ROLUM-886742 format. One record per residue (C-alpha): x, y, z. Coordinates in Angstrom, 3 decimals. Layout:
! residues N
[[X; Y; Z]] ...
This chain:
! residues 428
[[-4.963; -42.868; 9.536]] [[-7.172; -45.705; 11.206]] [[-8.659; -48.599; 10.471]] [[-11.963; -49.646; 8.717]] [[-11.398; -53.034; 10.701]] [[-14.279; -55.606; 10.098]] [[-17.335; -53.486; 11.199]] [[-16.489; -50.974; 8.727]] [[-15.605; -47.689; 10.624]] [[-14.367; -45.220; 8.770]] [[-11.345; -42.979; 9.315]] [[-11.368; -39.429; 10.663]] [[-10.749; -37.755; 7.275]] [[-13.919; -37.368; 6.249]] [[-15.030; -35.519; 9.753]] [[-13.069; -32.554; 8.472]] [[-9.335; -33.490; 9.836]] [[-6.197; -33.563; 7.995]] [[-7.113; -35.563; 4.272]] [[-5.611; -39.005; 4.161]] [[-3.513; -40.848; 2.300]] [[-2.257; -44.628; 1.891]] [[0.886; -45.589; -0.159]] [[1.112; -49.022; -1.178]] [[5.070; -50.229; -1.434]] [[7.813; -49.023; 0.377]] [[10.489; -49.044; -1.720]] [[11.985; -45.781; -2.910]] [[8.974; -44.667; -4.912]] [[6.246; -45.030; -2.470]] [[8.716; -43.974; 0.483]] [[9.219; -40.931; -1.947]] [[5.409; -40.072; -2.677]] [[4.846; -41.000; 1.053]] [[7.549; -38.535; 2.549]] [[6.289; -35.436; -0.329]] [[2.597; -36.187; 0.884]] [[3.763; -36.097; 4.616]] [[5.674; -32.757; 4.037]] [[2.059; -31.483; 2.216]] [[0.289; -31.877; 5.343]] [[-1.339; -35.445; 4.682]] [[-2.282; -37.455; 7.388]] [[-0.067; -40.995; 5.395]] [[0.589; -44.399; 6.051]] [[2.810; -46.256; 4.380]] [[2.176; -49.935; 4.011]] [[3.678; -53.129; 2.987]] [[4.711; -56.497; 3.941]] [[8.011; -55.883; 4.191]] [[9.675; -53.063; 6.121]] [[11.527; -50.215; 3.667]] [[14.668; -51.547; 2.783]] [[14.119; -54.876; 3.103]] [[16.777; -57.307; 1.428]] [[13.653; -58.641; -0.897]] [[13.135; -55.660; -2.258]] [[14.084; -54.336; -5.377]] [[15.250; -51.062; -3.982]] [[17.293; -53.402; -2.252]] [[19.112; -54.943; -4.652]] [[19.249; -52.885; -7.544]] [[22.852; -51.420; -9.129]] [[22.597; -48.246; -7.186]] [[23.230; -46.004; -9.778]] [[21.304; -42.737; -10.797]] [[21.718; -43.492; -14.156]] [[20.592; -40.346; -15.703]] [[21.772; -41.185; -19.535]] [[20.065; -44.630; -19.196]] [[17.206; -43.866; -21.380]] [[17.352; -46.194; -23.538]] [[15.086; -49.656; -23.537]] [[15.841; -53.050; -23.806]] [[14.017; -53.596; -26.710]] [[15.735; -52.158; -29.732]] [[15.903; -52.684; -33.182]] [[17.581; -55.995; -33.961]] [[16.751; -57.786; -30.507]] [[13.846; -59.564; -31.678]] [[16.387; -61.534; -34.601]] [[19.320; -61.414; -31.512]] [[16.824; -62.896; -28.985]] [[16.866; -66.595; -29.953]] [[20.563; -66.845; -29.878]] [[20.871; -64.794; -26.306]] [[18.691; -67.382; -24.842]] [[20.414; -70.320; -25.805]] [[23.920; -69.001; -24.664]] [[24.908; -68.875; -21.628]] [[27.372; -65.995; -21.443]] [[24.317; -63.696; -22.636]] [[22.860; -61.513; -20.060]] [[19.392; -62.443; -21.275]] [[17.757; -65.471; -19.706]] [[13.770; -67.517; -19.696]] [[12.656; -70.097; -17.255]] [[11.235; -71.964; -20.503]] [[8.717; -73.431; -18.436]] [[7.187; -69.651; -18.083]] [[7.411; -69.135; -21.573]] [[3.779; -70.577; -22.443]] [[2.543; -67.889; -19.504]] [[4.258; -64.809; -20.694]] [[4.712; -65.153; -24.689]] [[1.901; -62.915; -25.250]] [[3.735; -59.964; -22.935]] [[7.263; -61.353; -24.584]] [[5.545; -60.630; -28.092]] [[4.218; -57.292; -27.346]] [[7.460; -56.129; -25.367]] [[9.892; -57.011; -28.022]] [[7.308; -55.037; -31.059]] [[8.481; -52.237; -29.215]] [[11.690; -52.938; -30.423]] [[11.135; -50.311; -33.529]] [[13.230; -47.197; -33.746]] [[9.996; -45.156; -33.903]] [[8.943; -46.239; -30.710]] [[12.667; -46.337; -29.028]] [[12.784; -42.581; -29.973]] [[9.297; -42.044; -28.085]] [[10.895; -44.014; -25.002]] [[13.992; -42.569; -24.736]] [[11.814; -39.064; -24.806]] [[9.625; -40.292; -22.019]] [[12.723; -41.463; -20.151]] [[14.942; -38.614; -20.407]] [[12.340; -36.463; -18.726]] [[11.748; -38.703; -15.440]] [[15.948; -39.392; -15.125]] [[17.798; -36.258; -16.251]] [[17.454; -34.382; -12.967]] [[17.472; -37.745; -10.660]] [[20.547; -36.341; -8.781]] [[18.776; -33.355; -7.548]] [[15.896; -34.955; -6.869]] [[17.194; -37.301; -4.605]] [[19.134; -34.631; -2.888]] [[16.079; -32.876; -2.351]] [[14.236; -36.051; -1.096]] [[16.697; -36.794; 1.043]] [[17.771; -33.410; 2.429]] [[17.450; -33.405; 6.477]] [[16.944; -36.840; 6.766]] [[20.285; -38.176; 7.133]] [[19.522; -40.527; 4.423]] [[21.738; -37.593; 2.178]] [[25.231; -39.213; 3.596]] [[24.503; -41.985; 1.116]] [[24.457; -40.044; -1.802]] [[27.708; -40.275; -3.992]] [[28.094; -38.101; -6.941]] [[30.581; -38.612; -10.195]] [[31.062; -39.765; -13.579]] [[29.645; -43.057; -14.430]] [[31.940; -44.462; -17.146]] [[31.151; -47.084; -19.927]] [[33.791; -49.328; -20.590]] [[34.612; -51.087; -24.328]] [[37.138; -53.695; -26.087]] [[37.640; -50.999; -28.651]] [[36.111; -47.339; -29.800]] [[34.234; -49.632; -32.451]] [[32.396; -51.499; -29.908]] [[31.272; -48.393; -28.712]] [[29.990; -47.238; -31.978]] [[28.245; -50.432; -32.838]] [[25.332; -48.621; -30.848]] [[24.889; -45.504; -32.805]] [[21.062; -45.266; -32.281]] [[21.531; -45.377; -28.578]] [[24.413; -42.975; -28.014]] [[22.070; -40.364; -30.877]] [[20.003; -41.005; -28.808]] [[21.671; -40.240; -25.312]] [[23.378; -37.088; -27.182]] [[20.161; -35.693; -28.574]] [[18.886; -35.593; -24.618]] [[21.820; -33.827; -23.283]] [[23.864; -37.039; -22.389]] [[27.377; -36.423; -24.179]] [[30.187; -38.363; -23.252]] [[33.710; -37.613; -22.934]] [[35.859; -40.397; -24.609]] [[39.221; -42.074; -22.807]] [[41.328; -44.287; -24.019]] [[43.337; -46.871; -22.339]] [[45.799; -44.508; -20.128]] [[42.844; -42.831; -18.982]] [[40.966; -45.814; -18.118]] [[43.802; -46.714; -15.999]] [[44.594; -43.225; -14.029]] [[40.616; -43.856; -12.851]] [[41.110; -47.524; -12.092]] [[44.835; -49.064; -12.352]] [[43.006; -52.882; -11.426]] [[41.197; -52.801; -15.575]] [[42.289; -55.577; -17.385]] [[43.810; -55.649; -20.851]] [[41.222; -55.882; -22.504]] [[39.335; -52.518; -21.821]] [[40.625; -49.857; -24.152]] [[38.196; -47.281; -24.685]] [[35.548; -45.621; -22.205]] [[32.676; -43.183; -22.767]] [[32.361; -41.395; -19.827]] [[29.240; -39.684; -18.444]] [[29.696; -36.833; -16.059]] [[27.428; -35.435; -13.657]] [[25.959; -38.595; -12.533]] [[25.390; -40.158; -8.766]] [[25.515; -43.294; -7.215]] [[24.168; -44.647; -3.585]] [[26.303; -46.450; -1.326]] [[24.158; -48.779; 0.425]] [[20.366; -48.622; -1.449]] [[18.524; -50.351; 1.422]] [[19.805; -48.977; 4.064]] [[19.153; -45.656; 2.096]] [[15.396; -46.164; 1.515]] [[15.770; -47.085; 5.536]] [[16.853; -43.927; 6.298]] [[14.343; -42.070; 4.100]] [[11.455; -44.047; 5.928]] [[12.914; -43.445; 9.339]] [[12.775; -39.832; 8.853]] [[9.045; -40.193; 7.085]] [[8.402; -41.394; 10.711]] [[9.609; -38.642; 12.347]] [[8.069; -36.442; 10.322]] [[4.768; -37.887; 11.629]] [[3.855; -40.515; 9.008]] [[2.850; -43.936; 9.742]] [[4.641; -47.008; 8.798]] [[2.424; -50.544; 8.799]] [[3.740; -53.848; 7.934]] [[0.655; -55.443; 5.824]] [[-0.014; -57.216; 2.999]] [[-2.764; -55.606; 1.043]] [[-4.688; -58.092; -1.069]] [[-7.350; -55.504; -2.781]] [[-8.115; -52.454; -3.578]] [[-11.863; -50.779; -4.750]] [[-11.863; -47.291; -7.023]] [[-12.642; -44.858; -3.373]] [[-9.655; -45.650; -1.655]] [[-10.339; -48.635; 0.757]] [[-7.793; -50.874; 0.807]] [[-8.384; -55.327; 2.498]] [[-5.581; -56.291; 3.777]] [[-4.738; -60.001; 4.804]] [[-6.711; -61.514; 7.327]] [[-9.672; -59.505; 6.289]] [[-8.847; -56.335; 8.205]] [[-9.592; -52.953; 6.003]] [[-8.234; -49.760; 5.525]] [[-9.685; -46.202; 3.795]] [[-8.112; -43.103; 2.821]] [[-8.771; -40.150; 0.667]] [[-6.336; -41.076; -2.030]] [[-4.528; -44.430; -2.431]] [[-0.591; -44.521; -4.149]] [[-0.202; -47.390; -5.784]] [[3.725; -48.376; -5.946]] [[3.980; -51.953; -5.010]] [[6.647; -52.517; -7.654]] [[6.341; -55.725; -9.765]] [[3.140; -56.955; -7.529]] [[1.015; -54.017; -8.644]] [[-0.481; -55.373; -11.957]] [[-2.246; -57.834; -9.542]] [[-4.000; -55.048; -7.269]] [[-4.532; -53.037; -10.395]] [[-6.284; -55.784; -12.343]] [[-8.760; -55.631; -9.210]] [[-9.334; -52.309; -10.258]] [[-10.624; -53.464; -13.743]] [[-7.060; -52.229; -15.445]] [[-5.419; -55.200; -16.870]] [[-1.546; -53.988; -17.896]] [[0.799; -56.010; -19.813]] [[3.328; -56.140; -17.235]] [[5.907; -58.540; -16.189]] [[8.728; -59.023; -13.683]] [[12.053; -58.671; -15.299]] [[13.812; -60.505; -12.856]] [[17.216; -58.944; -11.774]] [[20.546; -60.023; -9.891]] [[23.527; -58.830; -7.851]] [[26.387; -60.593; -6.521]] [[28.278; -58.471; -3.907]] [[31.946; -58.772; -3.927]] [[33.038; -57.620; -0.234]] [[36.003; -56.593; 0.821]] [[37.785; -56.356; -2.626]] [[41.565; -56.078; -3.030]] [[40.486; -53.040; -4.844]] [[37.320; -50.727; -5.936]] [[36.655; -48.095; -8.754]] [[36.694; -44.458; -8.303]] [[32.891; -44.821; -9.839]] [[30.679; -47.142; -11.762]] [[31.184; -49.033; -14.439]] [[28.633; -50.146; -17.486]] [[30.393; -53.194; -18.631]] [[28.640; -53.043; -22.370]] [[29.845; -56.485; -23.406]] [[27.467; -58.312; -20.246]] [[25.377; -55.452; -19.769]] [[26.091; -55.590; -16.316]] [[27.554; -52.520; -14.110]] [[30.350; -52.185; -11.185]] [[29.161; -50.100; -8.189]] [[31.360; -49.219; -5.331]] [[29.819; -49.339; -2.423]] [[30.180; -49.576; 1.484]] [[30.822; -52.964; 1.307]] [[32.975; -53.290; -1.248]] [[31.721; -53.490; -5.312]] [[28.195; -54.886; -6.427]] [[28.274; -56.497; -9.840]] [[24.508; -56.474; -11.135]] [[22.309; -56.648; -14.433]] [[20.790; -59.320; -16.049]] [[17.419; -59.930; -17.618]] [[15.576; -62.915; -17.139]] [[12.081; -63.614; -17.710]] [[10.297; -66.238; -14.971]] [[7.633; -64.590; -13.076]] [[7.231; -63.867; -9.357]] [[6.488; -67.379; -7.543]] [[10.294; -69.481; -9.011]] [[13.772; -69.239; -7.017]] [[16.529; -67.854; -8.179]] [[18.633; -69.212; -11.016]] [[22.167; -70.544; -10.564]] [[23.475; -69.096; -14.356]] [[23.112; -64.951; -13.905]] [[25.450; -65.156; -10.842]] [[28.140; -67.245; -12.502]] [[27.869; -64.809; -15.359]] [[28.406; -62.000; -12.632]] [[30.765; -63.442; -11.199]] [[32.629; -63.956; -14.420]] [[32.162; -60.366; -15.374]] [[33.977; -59.101; -12.546]] [[36.628; -61.328; -13.414]] [[37.163; -60.105; -16.941]] [[37.059; -56.411; -15.526]] [[39.555; -57.096; -12.913]] [[41.460; -60.049; -13.518]] [[43.707; -59.796; -10.326]] [[40.795; -58.839; -8.652]] [[40.271; -60.561; -4.956]] [[37.170; -60.396; -2.342]] [[36.672; -61.939; 1.067]] [[33.225; -63.048; 0.758]] [[30.243; -62.622; -1.535]] [[26.435; -62.697; -1.826]] [[23.915; -63.453; -4.415]] [[20.723; -61.727; -4.526]] [[17.880; -61.945; -6.955]] [[14.455; -59.512; -7.076]] [[12.141; -57.972; -9.212]] [[11.810; -55.099; -11.507]] [[8.686; -54.217; -12.730]] [[8.245; -53.910; -16.487]] [[5.699; -52.734; -18.279]] [[5.476; -53.405; -22.568]] [[6.765; -50.383; -23.957]] [[9.559; -49.953; -20.537]] [[7.650; -46.905; -19.299]] [[6.091; -46.759; -15.805]] [[2.326; -46.103; -15.277]] [[2.266; -42.513; -12.962]] [[-1.498; -40.976; -13.107]] [[-4.930; -41.965; -11.931]] [[-6.413; -45.324; -12.816]] [[-9.144; -44.900; -14.927]] [[-12.479; -45.518; -13.019]] [[-10.948; -45.461; -9.883]] [[-10.333; -41.836; -8.855]] [[-8.934; -42.263; -5.704]] [[-6.205; -44.733; -6.948]] [[-2.644; -43.007; -8.392]] [[-0.404; -45.673; -10.135]] [[3.340; -45.273; -9.402]] [[5.144; -48.107; -10.740]] [[6.665; -49.655; -13.461]] [[10.206; -48.321; -12.910]] [[12.127; -51.319; -14.856]] [[15.557; -50.692; -14.776]] [[15.617; -47.163; -13.724]] [[13.468; -47.272; -10.319]] [[16.064; -46.081; -8.051]] [[17.022; -43.696; -10.734]] [[13.604; -41.850; -11.172]] [[11.950; -43.575; -7.923]] [[12.058; -39.707; -6.293]] [[10.713; -38.022; -9.180]] [[7.867; -40.578; -9.763]] [[6.876; -40.735; -6.073]] [[6.877; -36.869; -6.174]] [[4.464; -36.516; -9.264]] [[2.279; -38.842; -8.151]] [[2.129; -36.995; -4.470]] [[1.380; -33.979; -6.494]] [[-1.321; -35.789; -8.836]] [[-2.927; -37.585; -5.292]] [[-3.055; -33.963; -3.858]] [[-4.379; -33.033; -6.939]] [[-1.759; -29.932; -7.894]] [[-1.650; -29.232; -11.373]] [[1.472; -30.228; -13.154]] [[3.540; -28.638; -15.460]] [[4.803; -31.386; -17.619]] [[2.870; -33.922; -19.993]] [[3.023; -37.346; -18.868]] [[0.559; -39.093; -21.449]] [[3.213; -41.053; -22.276]] [[2.997; -42.662; -18.337]] [[-0.423; -42.700; -18.962]] [[-1.622; -45.920; -16.457]] [[-4.576; -46.033; -19.241]] [[-2.567; -45.917; -21.862]] [[-2.932; -49.893; -23.008]] [[-6.620; -50.231; -22.803]] 
């Protein structure tokens, strides 16, 4: 692909050479879309202001779990009543930068409105279709690239202080079971067989089999991107400032690029580019945090979800990553101090005797639409642009599938599944 440049010279795609694609965003979804398009024979350029796997991206800092069973959105019945108390309690995993409230109040009202049971059931069904085969999607994407070495498979355990605590989430448990995610239960002895360092408080576990996790998410995405280049793809470091509906992207500094198809996979920054195409979306950054515990005295055999604090603990190459937390505060503000403290306290509650040599804090941006579903498909009024963003808490899990679907749509292939729930124009 060639730049248009300031003189407006078009690329060679219209001259009968291979069709061209521009993928904006080098996270897991964008890299997956780029690889799929390249494998279909398209001349593909991947554009991002940061390199694939960069520590500033959500694909670097996520919990690392291929969470097939994570189909229940954050807004559920009862959350609206609980939210004010949670926001004022520093021990709860929900935070808000109060200075940002006036700006995000309309989004927050709409977001919480999807907590009604009918909405939750519909959203869970759509998410199950995107996450159910996530381990297989990752394996297929990574096969032969060298990135497959980062994929681990095994159980995903949810731990509780008691069986009664587990049973409180009756709707979530029922929805997971309805879509084929049925855990087997273990008592205190069964938990200790898996993780002898667990504290005395944890007496009940719901173990979901056939899951997976990524041992180093940043290195994984970088390895996939390296394979994309080996296969003939091009990566360009640049910031896209605007798009038009015919496949033209304006870069910072004034240069431009044009392609037959554009896949918009810029995560939390996608809404601004979509707005330039006339599509205004109820979308926010759901700021997420992780705490990396390096060289710990022990580590779990597989990931844990600690439902009490809505945080996950994942074994990784360097040690353990504690991740989770929901904070609304926009794209511009720096990290808050309270979320890492909560994650540190969660680690101490899970493993009271755990020690580690060093730690590292991280904050990044999850792109979340008001209904907790991604945008996948052509953008209305912009025939050359395909949306592939909004993965919220399952961005890594569903990224290869969303990227593949976006690539197939861009290439004009017929899909054998209903994506109407993820239609980018559904809020219009």
